[in-house]
C-alpha positions as CSV (number, residue, x, y, z in Angstrom):
1,M,19.8,-53.3,-48.5
2,T,20.1,-56.7,-46.9
3,I,20.5,-58.2,-43.4
4,N,22.1,-61.6,-42.6
5,C,19.7,-63.8,-40.6
6,K,21.4,-67.1,-39.7
7,G,23.2,-67.2,-43.0
8,T,20.2,-66.1,-45.1
9,L,20.4,-62.7,-46.7
10,I,17.0,-60.9,-46.4
11,D,16.5,-58.2,-49.0
12,L,14.8,-55.2,-47.2
13,S,14.6,-53.1,-50.4
14,L,11.2,-54.9,-50.6
15,P,9.3,-54.1,-47.4
16,R,8.8,-57.0,-44.9
17,V,6.3,-57.7,-42.2
18,M,7.2,-58.7,-38.7
19,G,4.4,-60.4,-36.7
20,I,4.1,-59.7,-33.0
21,L,3.9,-62.6,-30.5
22,N,3.4,-61.1,-27.0
23,M,4.1,-63.6,-24.2
24,T,3.1,-61.1,-21.6
25,P,-0.1,-61.0,-19.5
26,D,-0.4,-57.2,-19.7
27,S,0.4,-56.0,-23.3
28,F,-2.0,-53.3,-24.4
29,H,-3.7,-55.3,-27.2
30,D,-3.1,-59.0,-27.0
31,G,-1.7,-59.6,-23.5
32,G,-2.4,-63.1,-22.1
33,A,-3.8,-64.2,-25.4
34,Y,-1.9,-67.5,-25.6
35,K,-2.5,-70.0,-22.8
36,N,-0.6,-73.1,-24.1
37,E,1.7,-74.4,-26.8
38,K,-1.1,-75.3,-29.1
39,E,-2.4,-71.7,-29.2
40,V,1.1,-70.3,-29.7
41,L,1.8,-72.7,-32.6
42,A,-1.5,-71.9,-34.2
43,K,-0.9,-68.2,-34.0
44,V,2.6,-68.4,-35.4
45,E,1.6,-70.8,-38.2
46,S,-1.2,-68.4,-39.1
47,M,1.2,-65.4,-39.2
48,L,3.7,-67.3,-41.3
49,E,1.1,-68.5,-43.8
50,E,-0.2,-64.9,-44.1
51,G,3.3,-63.7,-45.1
52,A,5.3,-62.6,-42.1
53,T,9.0,-62.7,-42.7
54,F,9.9,-62.3,-39.0
55,I,8.1,-63.2,-35.7
56,D,8.9,-60.9,-32.8
57,I,8.6,-62.5,-29.4
58,G,8.4,-60.3,-26.3
59,G,8.2,-61.3,-22.6
60,Y,8.5,-57.8,-21.0
61,S,5.6,-55.5,-21.6
62,S,6.8,-52.0,-22.7
63,R,3.4,-50.3,-22.7
64,P,3.4,-47.0,-20.8
65,G,3.4,-47.6,-17.1
66,A,4.1,-51.3,-17.4
67,D,5.2,-53.2,-14.3
68,H,8.8,-54.3,-13.9
69,V,9.5,-58.0,-14.8
70,S,12.5,-59.9,-13.5
71,E,15.1,-61.3,-15.9
72,D,14.2,-64.8,-14.8
73,E,10.5,-64.3,-15.5
74,E,11.3,-62.8,-18.9
75,L,13.4,-65.8,-19.8
76,K,10.7,-68.2,-18.6
77,R,8.2,-66.5,-20.9
78,V,10.3,-66.4,-24.1
79,L,13.0,-69.1,-24.1
80,P,10.7,-72.1,-24.2
81,V,8.7,-70.4,-27.0
82,V,11.8,-69.9,-29.1
83,E,12.7,-73.6,-28.6
84,L,9.2,-74.7,-29.4
85,L,9.0,-72.6,-32.6
86,I,12.5,-73.6,-33.9
87,K,11.5,-77.2,-33.4
88,Q,8.2,-76.8,-35.2
89,F,9.3,-74.3,-37.9
90,P,13.0,-74.9,-38.5
91,D,13.4,-72.0,-41.0
92,I,11.5,-69.4,-38.9
93,L,13.3,-66.1,-38.4
94,I,12.6,-65.1,-34.8
95,S,13.2,-61.6,-33.4
96,I,13.5,-61.2,-29.6
97,D,12.1,-58.0,-28.1
98,T,14.4,-57.5,-25.1
99,F,16.7,-54.9,-23.7
100,R,18.6,-57.4,-21.6
101,S,21.8,-58.9,-22.9
102,N,21.5,-62.2,-21.1
103,V,18.0,-62.8,-22.5
104,A,19.3,-61.8,-25.9
105,S,22.3,-64.2,-25.6
106,K,20.3,-67.2,-24.4
107,C,17.7,-66.7,-27.1
108,I,20.3,-66.4,-29.8
109,Q,21.9,-69.6,-28.6
110,A,18.4,-71.2,-29.0
111,E,18.5,-69.9,-32.7
112,A,16.7,-66.6,-32.5
113,A,17.8,-64.6,-35.5
114,I,17.4,-60.9,-34.5
115,I,17.4,-58.8,-31.3
116,N,14.9,-55.9,-31.0
117,D,16.0,-53.5,-28.3
118,I,13.7,-50.7,-27.2
119,S,16.6,-49.0,-25.4
120,A,19.2,-49.2,-28.1
121,G,21.7,-50.5,-25.5
122,N,20.9,-47.8,-22.9
123,L,19.4,-50.2,-20.4
124,D,22.2,-52.8,-20.5
125,A,25.8,-51.9,-21.1
126,E,26.6,-55.5,-22.2
127,M,24.1,-55.6,-25.1
128,F,26.4,-54.4,-27.8
129,K,29.0,-57.0,-26.8
130,V,26.5,-59.8,-27.1
131,I,25.3,-58.6,-30.5
132,A,28.8,-58.3,-31.7
133,A,29.8,-61.7,-30.4
134,H,26.9,-63.4,-32.2
135,Q,26.7,-61.1,-35.2
136,V,22.9,-61.0,-35.4
137,P,20.9,-58.1,-36.9
138,Y,20.1,-55.5,-34.2
139,I,17.1,-53.2,-34.1
140,M,17.8,-50.0,-32.2
141,M,14.7,-48.1,-31.0
142,H,14.6,-44.5,-29.9
143,M,12.9,-44.0,-26.5
144,Q,12.9,-41.0,-24.2
145,G,12.8,-42.2,-20.6
146,R,11.8,-45.7,-19.6
147,P,8.5,-47.6,-20.1
148,K,7.4,-46.9,-16.5
149,D,7.6,-43.1,-17.0
150,M,8.2,-42.4,-20.6
151,Q,4.7,-40.9,-21.2
152,H,4.7,-38.7,-18.1
153,N,5.8,-35.5,-19.9
154,P,7.8,-36.2,-23.1
155,S,9.3,-33.0,-24.5
156,Y,11.8,-32.0,-27.2
157,D,13.3,-28.8,-28.6
158,D,13.3,-30.4,-32.0
159,V,12.2,-34.1,-32.0
160,I,13.5,-34.9,-35.5
161,K,16.9,-33.3,-34.9
162,E,17.3,-34.9,-31.5
163,M,16.4,-38.4,-32.9
164,V,18.8,-38.1,-35.8
165,L,21.6,-37.1,-33.4
166,F,20.6,-40.1,-31.2
167,F,20.7,-42.6,-34.0
168,S,23.9,-41.1,-35.5
169,E,25.7,-41.6,-32.1
170,K,24.2,-45.2,-31.7
171,I,25.3,-46.2,-35.2
172,K,28.8,-45.0,-34.4
173,Q,28.9,-47.0,-31.1
174,T,27.6,-50.2,-32.8
175,R,30.1,-49.8,-35.6
176,D,32.9,-49.4,-33.1
177,H,31.7,-52.8,-31.7
178,K,31.9,-54.2,-35.3
179,I,28.2,-54.9,-35.4
180,N,27.2,-55.2,-39.1
181,D,23.5,-55.4,-39.5
182,L,21.5,-52.5,-38.0
183,I,17.9,-51.4,-38.2
184,I,16.5,-48.2,-36.7
185,D,13.1,-47.8,-35.1
186,P,11.7,-44.3,-34.4
187,G,9.9,-45.7,-31.4
188,F,6.3,-44.4,-32.0
189,G,4.7,-43.9,-28.6
190,F,7.9,-44.3,-26.6
191,G,8.4,-41.0,-24.9
192,K,6.4,-39.1,-27.5
193,T,3.1,-37.1,-27.5
194,I,0.6,-37.8,-30.3
195,D,1.8,-34.7,-32.1
196,H,5.4,-35.9,-31.8
197,N,4.4,-39.3,-33.3
198,Y,2.7,-37.6,-36.3
199,E,5.6,-35.2,-36.8
200,I,8.0,-38.2,-36.9
201,L,5.8,-40.1,-39.3
202,N,5.5,-37.0,-41.5
203,S,9.3,-36.7,-41.6
204,L,10.0,-40.5,-41.8
205,E,11.8,-40.2,-45.1
206,F,14.4,-37.9,-43.5
207,F,15.7,-40.8,-41.5
208,K,16.7,-42.5,-44.8
209,H,19.7,-40.2,-44.7
210,L,21.1,-42.4,-42.0
211,D,21.3,-45.2,-44.7
212,M,19.8,-47.8,-42.4
213,P,16.6,-49.9,-42.8
214,I,13.7,-48.4,-40.9
215,L,11.2,-50.5,-38.8
216,V,7.9,-48.9,-38.1
217,G,5.8,-50.1,-35.1
218,V,2.4,-48.2,-35.0
219,S,0.1,-51.2,-34.9
220,R,-3.1,-50.4,-32.9
221,K,-1.2,-47.9,-30.8
222,S,-2.7,-45.0,-28.8
223,M,-1.5,-42.5,-31.5
224,I,-4.3,-44.1,-33.5
225,Y,-7.0,-45.1,-31.1
226,K,-6.9,-42.0,-28.9
227,L,-7.0,-39.7,-31.9
228,L,-10.0,-41.6,-33.3
229,D,-11.7,-41.9,-29.9
230,T,-11.8,-45.7,-30.0
231,T,-9.9,-48.7,-28.6
232,P,-7.0,-50.9,-29.7
233,E,-9.5,-53.5,-30.7
234,H,-11.1,-51.1,-33.2
235,A,-7.9,-49.5,-34.5
236,L,-7.1,-51.8,-37.4
237,N,-8.4,-49.4,-40.0
238,G,-6.3,-46.6,-38.7
239,T,-3.3,-48.9,-38.4
240,T,-3.7,-49.9,-42.1
241,A,-3.9,-46.2,-43.1
242,L,-0.6,-45.4,-41.2
243,H,1.1,-48.5,-42.6
244,S,0.4,-47.3,-46.1
245,I,1.8,-43.8,-45.3
246,S,4.9,-45.5,-43.6
247,L,5.6,-47.5,-46.7
248,I,5.3,-44.5,-49.0
249,K,7.7,-42.6,-46.7
250,G,10.4,-45.4,-46.7
251,A,9.6,-48.0,-44.0
252,N,11.4,-51.3,-44.7
253,I,9.7,-53.4,-41.9
254,L,6.2,-53.1,-40.5
255,R,5.9,-54.6,-37.0
256,V,2.3,-55.6,-36.7
257,H,-0.4,-57.5,-34.8
258,D,-2.4,-58.1,-38.0
259,V,-0.1,-59.8,-40.6
260,K,-2.6,-60.4,-43.4
261,E,-3.7,-56.8,-43.6
262,A,-0.1,-55.5,-43.4
263,V,1.0,-57.9,-46.1
264,E,-1.8,-56.7,-48.3
265,C,-0.6,-53.1,-47.8
266,V,2.9,-54.2,-48.8
267,R,1.6,-55.9,-52.0
268,L,-0.3,-52.9,-53.1
269,F,2.6,-50.6,-52.3
270,N,5.0,-52.8,-54.3
271,T,2.7,-52.8,-57.3
272,M,2.4,-49.0,-57.2
273,D,6.1,-48.6,-56.6
274,K,7.0,-50.4,-59.9
275,F,5.9,-47.2,-61.7
276,N,8.2,-44.8,-59.9
């Protein structure tokens, strides 16, 4: 199970870690953490040294109830960072967390390697065309509603069944556009109650039937800290526990705030997995 990132084949049969770099002032855990180029470079260098395969850059906060950000503002936040990181770390594999095709296109032209779309093309009809034209790996996330209202009252008749149908349809659409490298993301916390999130995690291996790599993003989310009656800042232990479960159930990529701890999870899992 491989994806082609700028001519390099990345084997996802061994789980990988994607480090999060939020360039937003209002993200739920690390919003506004990086004030200048020096701080950005230091953070990314640290994540790479700790073992991150990918760095995911976002300029539009998708936390529940997040304010709208214009396309120009999103580009101002992410494009200079892509250019800075490519210059400093030429071999870096950058993922861009965006649902906008123009942001995706400009960042790919600046040598970003992956597009991570929370809407799976639902919020921009041109996204599939851009991905097909550039032939970069495409992460498709499931989300009910939009970030502004997705947690108002999420409901499903059968959350697993509806998500499998959603991904099956999206896979067909992207294949019709001749998009080669696809990754699916269940979208923990995006239009789901806490019970929905744990039902999805408990059934994560079922999504392997879609024959696509699976990205899991649970790092410091409310499904952890609300259940444990704590805060995102104190949710690392719970995050590590869910990362371990995710790997056992078939996750190929962990999208995380804490790279070192996630890489340690992967190393322990890989050692155990040798005996299966």
